[in-house]
All heavy atoms as a GROMACS GRO file, in nm:
protein
  491
    1MET      N    1  -4.297  -3.258   2.648
    1MET     CA    2  -4.170  -3.197   2.678
    1MET      C    3  -4.116  -3.132   2.550
    1MET      O    4  -4.109  -3.196   2.447
    1MET     CB    5  -4.074  -3.303   2.730
    1MET     CG    6  -3.944  -3.245   2.776
    1MET     SD    7  -3.849  -3.362   2.874
    1MET     CE    8  -3.756  -3.440   2.746
    2ARG      N    9  -4.082  -3.009   2.558
    2ARG     CA   10  -4.033  -2.933   2.443
    2ARG      C   11  -3.881  -2.947   2.433
    2ARG      O   12  -3.810  -2.912   2.527
    2ARG     CB   13  -4.072  -2.787   2.462
    2ARG     CG   14  -4.034  -2.699   2.347
    2ARG     CD   15  -4.085  -2.559   2.371
    2ARG     NE   16  -4.030  -2.470   2.271
    2ARG     CZ   17  -4.039  -2.340   2.274
    2ARG    NH1   18  -4.102  -2.280   2.373
    2ARG    NH2   19  -3.986  -2.267   2.179
    3PRO      N   20  -3.830  -2.996   2.319
    3PRO     CA   21  -3.684  -3.009   2.304
    3PRO      C   22  -3.614  -2.873   2.313
    3PRO      O   23  -3.668  -2.770   2.270
    3PRO     CB   24  -3.668  -3.068   2.164
    3PRO     CG   25  -3.800  -3.127   2.131
    3PRO     CD   26  -3.902  -3.046   2.205
    4ASN      N   27  -3.494  -2.872   2.366
    4ASN     CA   28  -3.419  -2.748   2.384
    4ASN      C   29  -3.390  -2.675   2.253
    4ASN      O   30  -3.389  -2.553   2.250
    4ASN     CB   31  -3.288  -2.775   2.458
    4ASN     CG   32  -3.310  -2.803   2.604
    4ASN    OD1   33  -3.407  -2.756   2.663
    4ASN    ND2   34  -3.222  -2.880   2.663
    5PHE      N   35  -3.367  -2.750   2.144
    5PHE     CA   36  -3.332  -2.682   2.019
    5PHE      C   37  -3.445  -2.593   1.969
    5PHE      O   38  -3.421  -2.498   1.897
    5PHE     CB   39  -3.290  -2.782   1.911
    5PHE     CG   40  -3.399  -2.873   1.864
    5PHE    CD1   41  -3.488  -2.833   1.765
    5PHE    CD2   42  -3.413  -2.999   1.917
    5PHE    CE1   43  -3.589  -2.916   1.721
    5PHE    CE2   44  -3.513  -3.084   1.874
    5PHE     CZ   45  -3.602  -3.042   1.776
    6THR      N   46  -3.569  -2.621   2.011
    6THR     CA   47  -3.682  -2.538   1.966
    6THR      C   48  -3.682  -2.401   2.032
    6THR      O   49  -3.753  -2.312   1.986
    6THR     CB   50  -3.817  -2.607   1.995
    6THR    OG1   51  -3.833  -2.625   2.136
    6THR    CG2   52  -3.826  -2.741   1.924
    7LYS      N   53  -3.605  -2.384   2.138
    7LYS     CA   54  -3.597  -2.256   2.209
    7LYS      C   55  -3.482  -2.169   2.157
    7LYS      O   56  -3.463  -2.059   2.203
    7LYS     CB   57  -3.578  -2.282   2.358
    7LYS     CG   58  -3.689  -2.366   2.419
    7LYS     CD   59  -3.654  -2.408   2.559
    7LYS     CE   60  -3.752  -2.512   2.610
    7LYS     NZ   61  -3.712  -2.572   2.736
    8SER      N   62  -3.407  -2.221   2.061
    8SER     CA   63  -3.290  -2.152   2.009
    8SER      C   64  -3.329  -2.051   1.901
    8SER      O   65  -3.421  -2.075   1.823
    8SER     CB   66  -3.194  -2.254   1.947
    8SER     OG   67  -3.094  -2.189   1.872
    9PRO      N   68  -3.258  -1.939   1.893
    9PRO     CA   69  -3.285  -1.842   1.785
    9PRO      C   70  -3.243  -1.896   1.648
    9PRO      O   71  -3.281  -1.842   1.546
    9PRO     CB   72  -3.203  -1.720   1.824
    9PRO     CG   73  -3.100  -1.769   1.919
    9PRO     CD   74  -3.157  -1.889   1.987
   10TYR      N   75  -3.168  -2.007   1.646
   10TYR     CA   76  -3.128  -2.069   1.520
   10TYR      C   77  -3.236  -2.159   1.462
   10TYR      O   78  -3.230  -2.197   1.346
   10TYR     CB   79  -3.001  -2.153   1.539
   10TYR     CG   80  -2.878  -2.073   1.567
   10TYR    CD1   81  -2.829  -2.060   1.697
   10TYR    CD2   82  -2.808  -2.011   1.465
   10TYR    CE1   83  -2.715  -1.987   1.723
   10TYR    CE2   84  -2.693  -1.938   1.489
   10TYR     CZ   85  -2.648  -1.926   1.619
   10TYR     OH   86  -2.535  -1.852   1.644
   11PHE      N   87  -3.334  -2.196   1.544
   11PHE     CA   88  -3.437  -2.291   1.503
   11PHE      C   89  -3.541  -2.224   1.413
   11PHE      O   90  -3.592  -2.117   1.444
   11PHE     CB   91  -3.505  -2.351   1.626
   11PHE     CG   92  -3.616  -2.446   1.594
   11PHE    CD1   93  -3.590  -2.563   1.525
   11PHE    CD2   94  -3.745  -2.418   1.632
   11PHE    CE1   95  -3.693  -2.652   1.496
   11PHE    CE2   96  -3.848  -2.506   1.604
   11PHE     CZ   97  -3.822  -2.623   1.537
   12VAL      N   98  -3.574  -2.289   1.302
   12VAL     CA   99  -3.676  -2.241   1.210
   12VAL      C  100  -3.788  -2.345   1.209
   12VAL      O  101  -3.770  -2.459   1.168
   12VAL     CB  102  -3.620  -2.223   1.067
   12VAL    CG1  103  -3.729  -2.174   0.973
   12VAL    CG2  104  -3.502  -2.127   1.068
   13ASP      N  105  -3.907  -2.304   1.255
   13ASP     CA  106  -4.022  -2.393   1.268
   13ASP      C  107  -4.115  -2.378   1.149
   13ASP      O  108  -4.224  -2.323   1.161
   13ASP     CB  109  -4.094  -2.361   1.399
   13ASP     CG  110  -4.213  -2.452   1.424
   13ASP    OD1  111  -4.225  -2.554   1.355
   13ASP    OD2  112  -4.294  -2.420   1.513
   14GLU      N  113  -4.074  -2.427   1.035
   14GLU     CA  114  -4.160  -2.428   0.918
   14GLU      C  115  -4.236  -2.560   0.917
   14GLU      O  116  -4.175  -2.665   0.937
   14GLU     CB  117  -4.078  -2.414   0.790
   14GLU     CG  118  -4.010  -2.280   0.775
   14GLU     CD  119  -3.923  -2.272   0.650
   14GLU    OE1  120  -3.902  -2.375   0.581
   14GLU    OE2  121  -3.874  -2.162   0.623
   15PRO      N  122  -4.366  -2.558   0.892
   15PRO     CA  123  -4.443  -2.683   0.890
   15PRO      C  124  -4.382  -2.783   0.792
   15PRO      O  125  -4.363  -2.754   0.675
   15PRO     CB  126  -4.582  -2.639   0.845
   15PRO     CG  127  -4.589  -2.494   0.883
   15PRO     CD  128  -4.450  -2.441   0.866
   16GLY      N  129  -4.347  -2.900   0.844
   16GLY     CA  130  -4.290  -3.005   0.762
   16GLY      C  131  -4.146  -2.982   0.720
   16GLY      O  132  -4.092  -3.059   0.641
   17ASN      N  133  -4.082  -2.876   0.770
   17ASN     CA  134  -3.945  -2.845   0.730
   17ASN      C  135  -3.867  -2.783   0.845
   17ASN      O  136  -3.814  -2.674   0.833
   17ASN     CB  137  -3.946  -2.751   0.608
   17ASN     CG  138  -3.807  -2.725   0.555
   17ASN    OD1  139  -3.716  -2.804   0.572
   17ASN    ND2  140  -3.789  -2.612   0.491
   18TRP      N  141  -3.862  -2.852   0.958
   18TRP     CA  142  -3.783  -2.800   1.069
   18TRP      C  143  -3.637  -2.801   1.030
   18TRP      O  144  -3.585  -2.900   0.976
   18TRP     CB  145  -3.801  -2.888   1.191
   18TRP     CG  146  -3.929  -2.866   1.265
   18TRP    CD1  147  -4.038  -2.796   1.224
   18TRP    CD2  148  -3.960  -2.918   1.393
   18TRP    NE1  149  -4.135  -2.800   1.320
   18TRP    CE2  150  -4.090  -2.875   1.425
   18TRP    CE3  151  -3.893  -2.996   1.484
   18TRP    CZ2  152  -4.153  -2.907   1.544
   18TRP    CZ3  153  -3.955  -3.029   1.602
   18TRP    CH2  154  -4.084  -2.984   1.632
   19HIS      N  155  -3.568  -2.691   1.056
   19HIS     CA  156  -3.426  -2.684   1.029
   19HIS      C  157  -3.363  -2.573   1.113
   19HIS      O  158  -3.434  -2.499   1.182
   19HIS     CB  159  -3.398  -2.662   0.880
   19HIS     CG  160  -3.453  -2.535   0.825
   19HIS    ND1  161  -3.586  -2.521   0.788
   19HIS    CD2  162  -3.395  -2.415   0.802
   19HIS    CE1  163  -3.606  -2.398   0.743
   19HIS    NE2  164  -3.491  -2.332   0.751
   20LEU      N  165  -3.231  -2.566   1.106
   20LEU     CA  166  -3.157  -2.464   1.180
   20LEU      C  167  -3.096  -2.366   1.081
   20LEU      O  168  -3.059  -2.402   0.969
   20LEU     CB  169  -3.046  -2.530   1.263
   20LEU     CG  170  -3.093  -2.628   1.370
   20LEU    CD1  171  -2.974  -2.700   1.431
   20LEU    CD2  172  -3.174  -2.559   1.477
   21LYS      N  173  -3.087  -2.242   1.124
   21LYS     CA  174  -3.023  -2.139   1.042
   21LYS      C  175  -2.874  -2.167   1.032
   21LYS      O  176  -2.816  -2.231   1.120
   21LYS     CB  177  -3.046  -2.000   1.103
   21LYS     CG  178  -3.189  -1.957   1.106
   21LYS     CD  179  -3.203  -1.822   1.176
   21LYS     CE  180  -3.349  -1.782   1.188
   21LYS     NZ  181  -3.365  -1.657   1.263
   22PRO      N  182  -2.810  -2.118   0.926
   22PRO     CA  183  -2.665  -2.135   0.914
   22PRO      C  184  -2.593  -2.077   1.036
   22PRO      O  185  -2.635  -1.976   1.091
   22PRO     CB  186  -2.629  -2.056   0.788
   22PRO     CG  187  -2.757  -2.053   0.708
   22PRO     CD  188  -2.867  -2.049   0.810
   23GLY      N  189  -2.488  -2.145   1.077
   23GLY     CA  190  -2.410  -2.099   1.193
   23GLY      C  191  -2.456  -2.156   1.325
   23GLY      O  192  -2.402  -2.120   1.429
   24ALA      N  193  -2.557  -2.244   1.322
   24ALA     CA  194  -2.606  -2.304   1.447
   24ALA      C  195  -2.495  -2.387   1.511
   24ALA      O  196  -2.418  -2.454   1.441
   24ALA     CB  197  -2.726  -2.393   1.418
   25PRO      N  198  -2.484  -2.383   1.643
   25PRO     CA  199  -2.382  -2.462   1.713
   25PRO      C  200  -2.397  -2.611   1.683
   25PRO      O  201  -2.508  -2.661   1.662
   25PRO     CB  202  -2.410  -2.434   1.861
   25PRO     CG  203  -2.484  -2.304   1.862
   25PRO     CD  204  -2.563  -2.302   1.736
   26LYS      N  205  -2.287  -2.681   1.682
   26LYS     CA  206  -2.284  -2.824   1.652
   26LYS      C  207  -2.376  -2.903   1.744
   26LYS      O  208  -2.442  -2.997   1.703
   26LYS     CB  209  -2.139  -2.876   1.663
   26LYS     CG  210  -2.121  -3.015   1.613
   26LYS     CD  211  -2.134  -3.019   1.464
   26LYS     CE  212  -2.094  -3.157   1.412
   26LYS     NZ  213  -2.118  -3.170   1.270
   27GLU      N  214  -2.382  -2.863   1.872
   27GLU     CA  215  -2.467  -2.935   1.968
   27GLU      C  216  -2.614  -2.929   1.926
   27GLU      O  217  -2.688  -3.027   1.938
   27GLU     CB  218  -2.453  -2.875   2.109
   27GLU     CG  219  -2.315  -2.886   2.167
   27GLU     CD  220  -2.221  -2.775   2.119
   27GLU    OE1  221  -2.267  -2.666   2.083
   27GLU    OE2  222  -2.100  -2.800   2.116
   28LEU      N  223  -2.659  -2.812   1.878
   28LEU     CA  224  -2.797  -2.798   1.832
   28LEU      C  225  -2.822  -2.883   1.708
   28LEU      O  226  -2.928  -2.944   1.694
   28LEU     CB  227  -2.832  -2.653   1.801
   28LEU     CG  228  -2.856  -2.561   1.919
   28LEU    CD1  229  -2.884  -2.419   1.871
   28LEU    CD2  230  -2.971  -2.610   2.003
   29GLN      N  231  -2.725  -2.887   1.618
   29GLN     CA  232  -2.738  -2.967   1.498
   29GLN      C  233  -2.755  -3.114   1.532
   29GLN      O  234  -2.842  -3.183   1.476
   29GLN     CB  235  -2.617  -2.948   1.407
   29GLN     CG  236  -2.602  -2.808   1.353
   29GLN     CD  237  -2.473  -2.790   1.275
   29GLN    OE1  238  -2.422  -2.884   1.217
   29GLN    NE2  239  -2.422  -2.668   1.274
   30ILE      N  240  -2.676  -3.161   1.628
   30ILE     CA  241  -2.684  -3.301   1.670
   30ILE      C  242  -2.818  -3.328   1.738
   30ILE      O  243  -2.882  -3.430   1.713
   30ILE     CB  244  -2.566  -3.336   1.763
   30ILE    CG1  245  -2.436  -3.331   1.684
   30ILE    CG2  246  -2.586  -3.471   1.830
   30ILE    CD1  247  -2.311  -3.338   1.770
   31GLU      N  248  -2.861  -3.237   1.825
   31GLU     CA  249  -2.988  -3.255   1.896
   31GLU      C  250  -3.105  -3.262   1.798
   31GLU      O  251  -3.192  -3.349   1.810
   31GLU     CB  252  -3.010  -3.140   1.995
   31GLU     CG  253  -3.131  -3.160   2.083
   31GLU     CD  254  -3.153  -3.046   2.181
   31GLU    OE1  255  -3.072  -2.952   2.188
   31GLU    OE2  256  -3.256  -3.050   2.250
   32LEU      N  257  -3.109  -3.173   1.700
   32LEU     CA  258  -3.217  -3.175   1.600
   32LEU      C  259  -3.212  -3.303   1.519
   32LEU      O  260  -3.315  -3.368   1.498
   32LEU     CB  261  -3.207  -3.054   1.507
   32LEU     CG  262  -3.307  -3.051   1.391
   32LEU    CD1  263  -3.451  -3.048   1.441
   32LEU    CD2  264  -3.281  -2.931   1.300
   33LYS      N  265  -3.094  -3.343   1.476
   33LYS     CA  266  -3.079  -3.466   1.398
   33LYS      C  267  -3.130  -3.586   1.476
   33LYS      O  268  -3.206  -3.669   1.424
   33LYS     CB  269  -2.933  -3.485   1.359
   33LYS     CG  270  -2.907  -3.610   1.281
   33LYS     CD  271  -2.759  -3.626   1.249
   33LYS     CE  272  -2.732  -3.759   1.183
   33LYS     NZ  273  -2.590  -3.781   1.161
   34ASN      N  274  -3.091  -3.598   1.602
   34ASN     CA  275  -3.135  -3.710   1.686
   34ASN      C  276  -3.285  -3.707   1.709
   34ASN      O  277  -3.351  -3.811   1.710
   34ASN     CB  278  -3.061  -3.709   1.819
   34ASN     CG  279  -2.915  -3.746   1.805
   34ASN    OD1  280  -2.874  -3.807   1.706
   34ASN    ND2  281  -2.834  -3.708   1.902
   35TYR      N  282  -3.341  -3.588   1.729
   35TYR     CA  283  -3.485  -3.577   1.750
   35TYR      C  284  -3.562  -3.622   1.626
   35TYR      O  285  -3.656  -3.700   1.635
   35TYR     CB  286  -3.522  -3.433   1.786
   35TYR     CG  287  -3.671  -3.416   1.808
   35TYR    CD1  288  -3.730  -3.452   1.929
   35TYR    CD2  289  -3.753  -3.366   1.707
   35TYR    CE1  290  -3.866  -3.439   1.949
   35TYR    CE2  291  -3.890  -3.352   1.727
   35TYR     CZ  292  -3.945  -3.389   1.848
   35TYR     OH  293  -4.080  -3.376   1.866
   36LEU      N  294  -3.521  -3.573   1.509
   36LEU     CA  295  -3.590  -3.611   1.386
   36LEU      C  296  -3.577  -3.760   1.359
   36LEU      O  297  -3.672  -3.824   1.312
   36LEU     CB  298  -3.537  -3.528   1.268
   36LEU     CG  299  -3.566  -3.379   1.275
   36LEU    CD1  300  -3.501  -3.306   1.158
   36LEU    CD2  301  -3.716  -3.351   1.279
   37LYS      N  302  -3.462  -3.818   1.392
   37LYS     CA  303  -3.443  -3.962   1.376
   37LYS      C  304  -3.535  -4.038   1.471
   37LYS      O  305  -3.590  -4.142   1.434
   37LYS     CB  306  -3.298  -3.999   1.402
   37LYS     CG  307  -3.268  -4.146   1.395
   37LYS     CD  308  -3.166  -4.175   1.289
   37LYS     CE  309  -3.132  -4.322   1.284
   37LYS     NZ  310  -3.225  -4.399   1.209
   38SER      N  311  -3.556  -3.987   1.592
   38SER     CA  312  -3.641  -4.055   1.690
   38SER      C  313  -3.786  -4.060   1.644
   38SER      O  314  -3.862  -4.147   1.687
   38SER     CB  315  -3.631  -3.989   1.827
   38SER     OG  316  -3.707  -3.869   1.832
   39LEU      N  317  -3.827  -3.968   1.558
   39LEU     CA  318  -3.964  -3.968   1.509
   39LEU      C  319  -3.993  -4.089   1.420
   39LEU      O  320  -4.108  -4.125   1.399
   39LEU     CB  321  -3.993  -3.840   1.431
   39LEU     CG  322  -3.991  -3.711   1.512
   39LEU    CD1  323  -4.016  -3.592   1.420
   39LEU    CD2  324  -4.091  -3.714   1.625
   40GLU      N  325  -3.887  -4.152   1.369
   40GLU     CA  326  -3.903  -4.269   1.285
   40GLU      C  327  -3.930  -4.395   1.367
   40GLU      O  328  -3.975  -4.495   1.314
   40GLU     CB  329  -3.777  -4.289   1.200
   40GLU     CG  330  -3.750  -4.173   1.107
   40GLU     CD  331  -3.614  -4.184   1.040
   40GLU    OE1  332  -3.547  -4.289   1.052
   40GLU    OE2  333  -3.576  -4.086   0.974
   41ASP      N  334  -3.904  -4.391   1.498
   41ASP     CA  335  -3.925  -4.505   1.586
   41ASP      C  336  -4.066  -4.498   1.643
   41ASP      O  337  -4.098  -4.413   1.725
   41ASP     CB  338  -3.822  -4.502   1.699
   41ASP     CG  339  -3.831  -4.624   1.790
   41ASP    OD1  340  -3.924  -4.706   1.772
   41ASP    OD2  341  -3.748  -4.636   1.880
   42ASP      N  342  -4.152  -4.590   1.600
   42ASP     CA  343  -4.293  -4.588   1.640
   42ASP      C  344  -4.314  -4.600   1.791
   42ASP      O  345  -4.416  -4.559   1.843
   42ASP     CB  346  -4.370  -4.699   1.571
   42ASP     CG  347  -4.389  -4.673   1.424
   42ASP    OD1  348  -4.374  -4.557   1.381
   42ASP    OD2  349  -4.418  -4.769   1.350
   43TYR      N  350  -4.220  -4.659   1.861
   43TYR     CA  351  -4.239  -4.684   2.003
   43TYR      C  352  -4.150  -4.598   2.091
   43TYR      O  353  -4.131  -4.626   2.207
   43TYR     CB  354  -4.219  -4.832   2.034
   43TYR     CG  355  -4.313  -4.917   1.955
   43TYR    CD1  356  -4.268  -5.002   1.856
   43TYR    CD2  357  -4.451  -4.908   1.975
   43TYR    CE1  358  -4.357  -5.077   1.780
   43TYR    CE2  359  -4.540  -4.982   1.900
   43TYR     CZ  360  -4.492  -5.066   1.804
   43TYR     OH  361  -4.580  -5.140   1.730
   44GLN      N  362  -4.096  -4.491   2.036
   44GLN     CA  363  -4.014  -4.397   2.113
   44GLN      C  364  -4.109  -4.306   2.193
   44GLN      O  365  -4.190  -4.236   2.134
   44GLN     CB  366  -3.928  -4.313   2.018
   44GLN     CG  367  -3.849  -4.205   2.084
   44GLN     CD  368  -3.716  -4.252   2.138
   44GLN    OE1  369  -3.672  -4.360   2.106
   44GLN    NE2  370  -3.654  -4.172   2.219
   45PRO      N  371  -4.101  -4.306   2.325
   45PRO     CA  372  -4.190  -4.218   2.404
   45PRO      C  373  -4.173  -4.071   2.364
   45PRO      O  374  -4.062  -4.025   2.343
   45PRO     CB  375  -4.144  -4.241   2.547
   45PRO     CG  376  -4.074  -4.371   2.545
   45PRO     CD  377  -4.012  -4.384   2.408
   46GLY      N  378  -4.283  -4.003   2.351
   46GLY     CA  379  -4.279  -3.860   2.321
   46GLY      C  380  -4.275  -3.828   2.173
   46GLY      O  381  -4.267  -3.713   2.135
   47THR      N  382  -4.284  -3.928   2.087
   47THR     CA  383  -4.285  -3.901   1.945
   47THR      C  384  -4.428  -3.893   1.894
   47THR      O  385  -4.522  -3.933   1.962
   47THR     CB  386  -4.211  -4.009   1.864
   47THR    OG1  387  -4.278  -4.132   1.882
   47THR    CG2  388  -4.067  -4.021   1.907
   48ILE      N  389  -4.443  -3.841   1.775
   48ILE     CA  390  -4.576  -3.826   1.717
   48ILE      C  391  -4.646  -3.960   1.705
   48ILE      O  392  -4.763  -3.976   1.736
   48ILE     CB  393  -4.566  -3.758   1.579
   48ILE    CG1  394  -4.518  -3.614   1.595
   48ILE    CG2  395  -4.700  -3.762   1.506
   48ILE    CD1  396  -4.483  -3.544   1.466
   49ASN      N  397  -4.574  -4.062   1.660
   49ASN     CA  398  -4.634  -4.194   1.640
   49ASN      C  399  -4.609  -4.287   1.758
   49ASN      O  400  -4.633  -4.405   1.748
   49ASN     CB  401  -4.577  -4.258   1.513
   49ASN     CG  402  -4.610  -4.176   1.391
   49ASN    OD1  403  -4.718  -4.123   1.378
   49ASN    ND2  404  -4.516  -4.163   1.300
   50GLY      N  405  -4.558  -4.234   1.868
   50GLY     CA  406  -4.517  -4.316   1.981
   50GLY      C  407  -4.629  -4.355   2.075
   50GLY      O  408  -4.606  -4.365   2.194
   51VAL      N  409  -4.747  -4.378   2.024
   51VAL     CA  410  -4.858  -4.419   2.110
   51VAL      C  411  -4.856  -4.571   2.115
   51VAL      O  412  -4.899  -4.639   2.024
   51VAL     CB  413  -4.992  -4.367   2.058
   51VAL    CG1  414  -5.105  -4.412   2.148
   51VAL    CG2  415  -4.990  -4.217   2.047
   52HIS      N  416  -4.800  -4.625   2.220
   52HIS     CA  417  -4.791  -4.768   2.238
   52HIS      C  418  -4.808  -4.798   2.387
   52HIS      O  419  -4.746  -4.734   2.470
   52HIS     CB  420  -4.656  -4.819   2.189
   52HIS     CG  421  -4.637  -4.966   2.212
   52HIS    ND1  422  -4.696  -5.060   2.132
   52HIS    CD2  423  -4.566  -5.035   2.306
   52HIS    CE1  424  -4.662  -5.181   2.176
   52HIS    NE2  425  -4.583  -5.166   2.281
   53ILE      N  426  -4.890  -4.895   2.416
   53ILE     CA  427  -4.914  -4.933   2.555
   53ILE      C  428  -4.866  -5.077   2.574
   53ILE      O  429  -4.911  -5.166   2.503
   53ILE     CB  430  -5.062  -4.922   2.592
   53ILE    CG1  431  -5.109  -4.778   2.576
   53ILE    CG2  432  -5.087  -4.972   2.734
   53ILE    CD1  433  -5.258  -4.761   2.588
   54ASP      N  434  -4.772  -5.097   2.665
   54ASP     CA  435  -4.728  -5.232   2.698
   54ASP      C  436  -4.821  -5.286   2.806
   54ASP      O  437  -4.834  -5.228   2.913
   54ASP     CB  438  -4.584  -5.230   2.750
   54ASP     CG  439  -4.484  -5.199   2.639
   54ASP    OD1  440  -4.504  -5.251   2.528
   54ASP    OD2  441  -4.390  -5.125   2.666
   55TYR      N  442  -4.885  -5.398   2.778
   55TYR     CA  443  -4.974  -5.460   2.874
   55TYR      C  444  -4.894  -5.556   2.961
   55TYR      O  445  -4.812  -5.632   2.910
   55TYR     CB  446  -5.087  -5.535   2.803
   55TYR     CG  447  -5.179  -5.441   2.730
   55TYR    CD1  448  -5.165  -5.417   2.595
   55TYR    CD2  449  -5.281  -5.376   2.798
   55TYR    CE1  450  -5.249  -5.330   2.527
   55TYR    CE2  451  -5.366  -5.288   2.732
   55TYR     CZ  452  -5.350  -5.267   2.598
   55TYR     OH  453  -5.434  -5.181   2.534
   56PRO      N  454  -4.916  -5.553   3.092
   56PRO     CA  455  -4.840  -5.640   3.181
   56PRO      C  456  -4.887  -5.785   3.176
   56PRO      O  457  -4.836  -5.869   3.246
   56PRO     CB  458  -4.865  -5.578   3.320
   56PRO     CG  459  -4.996  -5.511   3.307
   56PRO     CD  460  -5.003  -5.464   3.165
   57PHE      N  461  -4.984  -5.813   3.094
   57PHE     CA  462  -5.037  -5.949   3.083
   57PHE      C  463  -5.060  -5.980   2.936
   57PHE      O  464  -5.070  -5.893   2.853
   57PHE     CB  465  -5.169  -5.962   3.162
   57PHE     CG  466  -5.271  -5.860   3.119
   57PHE    CD1  467  -5.359  -5.885   3.014
   57PHE    CD2  468  -5.279  -5.737   3.183
   57PHE    CE1  469  -5.452  -5.791   2.976
   57PHE    CE2  470  -5.373  -5.641   3.144
   57PHE     CZ  471  -5.459  -5.668   3.040
   58GLU      N  472  -5.066  -6.109   2.907
   58GLU     CA  473  -5.093  -6.149   2.769
   58GLU      C  474  -5.242  -6.167   2.750
   58GLU      O  475  -5.315  -6.206   2.840
   58GLU     CB  476  -5.020  -6.280   2.739
   58GLU     CG  477  -4.871  -6.262   2.735
   58GLU     CD  478  -4.802  -6.390   2.688
   58GLU    OE1  479  -4.860  -6.461   2.606
   58GLU    OE2  480  -4.691  -6.414   2.737
   59ARG      N  481  -5.288  -6.143   2.631
   59ARG     CA  482  -5.431  -6.160   2.600
   59ARG      C  483  -5.454  -6.291   2.534
   59ARG      O  484  -5.384  -6.345   2.463
   59ARG     CB  485  -5.478  -6.048   2.508
   59ARG     CG  486  -5.481  -5.919   2.580
   59ARG     CD  487  -5.528  -5.812   2.487
   59ARG     NE  488  -5.538  -5.691   2.566
   59ARG     CZ  489  -5.622  -5.594   2.543
   59ARG    NH1  490  -5.704  -5.601   2.443
   59ARG    NH2  491  -5.625  -5.489   2.618
   0.00000   0.00000   0.00000
């Protein structure tokens, strides 16, 4: 799923340096901030490191 802020003309997709151009609406700034913060959570679905499988049984 592609986040909405990536579709904005304010979004700058530099490798390793995602950011917004000056004047970006506050909503986009918040969305980008929350998305980047979610990447730090290893078990957040849809994140780069979010590959985690919950097993319904114990081993």
